[in-house]
C-alpha positions in Angstrom: 23.2 18.6 -9.7 24.7 19.4 -6.3 24.6 17.1 -3.2 22.0 19.4 -1.7 19.8 19.1 -4.8 20.1 15.3 -4.6 19.0 15.3 -0.9 16.0 17.5 -1.7 15.0 15.3 -4.6 15.0 12.1 -2.5 13.1 13.9 0.3 10.4 15.0 -2.0 10.0 11.8 -3.9 6.5 10.3 -3.6 6.5 6.7 -2.5 2.8 6.0 -3.0 1.2 3.0 -1.1 -2.3 1.6 -1.5 -4.0 0.0 1.5 -7.0 -2.3 0.8 -8.6 -5.4 2.2 -11.3 -7.9 1.9 -12.6 -11.3 3.0 -10.6 -14.2 1.8 -12.1 -17.5 0.6 -9.2 -19.5 2.1 -6.7 -18.4 4.7 -3.9 -20.1 2.8 -4.4 -18.0 -0.4 -5.2 -14.5 -1.6 -8.5 -15.1 -3.3 -11.2 -12.6 -2.2 -14.8 -13.8 -1.6 -16.4 -10.8 -3.2 -14.4 -8.3 -5.3 -17.2 -5.8 -5.2 -16.9 -5.7 -1.4 -13.2 -4.8 -1.3 -12.4 -2.1 1.2 -10.2 0.5 -0.5 -8.8 2.4 2.5 -6.7 4.9 0.5 -3.5 5.9 -1.1 -0.8 7.2 1.2 2.4 9.2 0.6 4.8 6.9 2.6 5.1 3.4 3.9 4.8 4.8 7.5 1.4 6.4 6.9 0.2 3.4 5.0 1.3 1.1 7.8 -0.7 3.2 10.3 -3.8 2.9 8.2 -3.3 -0.8 7.6 -2.8 -1.4 11.3 -6.0 0.5 12.3 -8.1 -1.4 9.8 -6.6 -4.8 10.8 -7.4 -4.1 14.4 -11.0 -3.1 13.6 -11.5 -6.4 11.9 -9.6 -8.7 14.3 -12.8 -10.7 15.1 -13.1 -11.8 11.4 -10.4 -14.3 10.7 -11.0 -14.2 7.0 -10.6 -10.4 6.7 -7.2 -9.3 5.5 -5.7 -5.9 4.7 -2.7 -5.4 2.4 -0.2 -2.6 1.6 0.7 -2.3 -2.1 3.9 -0.4 -3.0 2.4 1.5 -5.9 5.6 3.4 -6.5 7.3 0.1 -7.4 4.6 -0.6 -10.0 4.7 2.9 -11.4 8.5 3.1 -11.6 9.9 -0.5 -11.6 13.4 0.5 -12.5 13.6 3.2 -9.7 15.0 5.7 -12.1 12.2 8.3 -11.7 10.9 7.7 -15.3 7.6 6.3 -16.3 7.1 4.2 -19.4 
């Protein structure tokens, strides 16, 4: 594989991120009050797009101190070794 192929491969690599949130029971822990009420914002192709979505949702719920949104690095769960192989 040439250097150009390596550059294209890393540019096209999907780094999926999940943004979700919900109300916490306690501000010192991550235990949700109602799992059925979790807000699944979406899955995004990069950290930058996920961060924009996270920030928008966090700003919409700023008046509720118990509401928290999170970014999950799905690509790390799907490919924990970072070698591009699953399983």
